[in-house]
N, C-alpha and C positions, 0 to 999 in steps of 0.2 A: 565578456563571463555571462553565458546563460544559466540560471537558476531554474532546476525543475523541481516542483513541489506535488509529489505524491500524498494524498490523505488516503487513509485506510483504516480498519478497524486492528485494533491490536491485537497481536498475536503473532503476526508473522514470524517463522524464522530468521535469523542472522543468515543463514544459507539462502534464502529464498530472496532477502534484500539486496544480497550481494549478487545473485542472480539477475536480480531487475537492474541494478546500478548497471553493471555491464552491459544488458541488452540494451537501455534508454541510452545509455553514454555510446554504442555501437551504433544504435538507430539515427542518433543526432548530429554525431560529429560530420558527417560529409555535408549535412544543411547549416550547420552555423560557421562554417570556415573557420576554425577553431583546431586547437589541439585537443584531444579528448580529458586532458588535465584541466583544461578551461570549463569544462561541463561540470556544474555541482547538483547532486540532488540531497533533495531532505524528505526524510521518511517523517511524516505526523501522523502519529498511532493517535486512532481517536477512542475511547471506551465505548463498550455497545449501549450503555447507557446515557451516550452523550450525541447520539446518531439516532435519526429518524427518518422512517423513508413511509409514505401514505399514510401518515398520521400515525404509525405506531412505533415505539421505541423498538430499536434492534433488542434490546435485553429483555423484552416482555414476546418475542418470537419463538417459540418452542422449539422449530426447526435449527434454528441458530444455538440454540443452548444445547440440544441433541450433541450438536457438532462440536461446540467447546467442551462438553463432557468426555466426549471420544477422544479429545486432543487433538484436532482438528479445526485449524483456525478459519474463521467464517470466509468465505470465497466472494464476498460481496452481492450474493443471490439476493 
């Protein structure tokens, strides 16, 4: 029973998670020698104030705040 854990900023839509789950399952199934139902995926959403990169909290980055204000989840950049 393979378990894939995806850590990402919070704010992804259910539709996006659904598409990621399908794509990851399709990608791994041939390599895992299992049925697709045996592949489990866990999405762990992390608030921007709990994620830092380059010594700077993501919540303090104006470019990410602008994306959030526009209703677009941060893409990991």
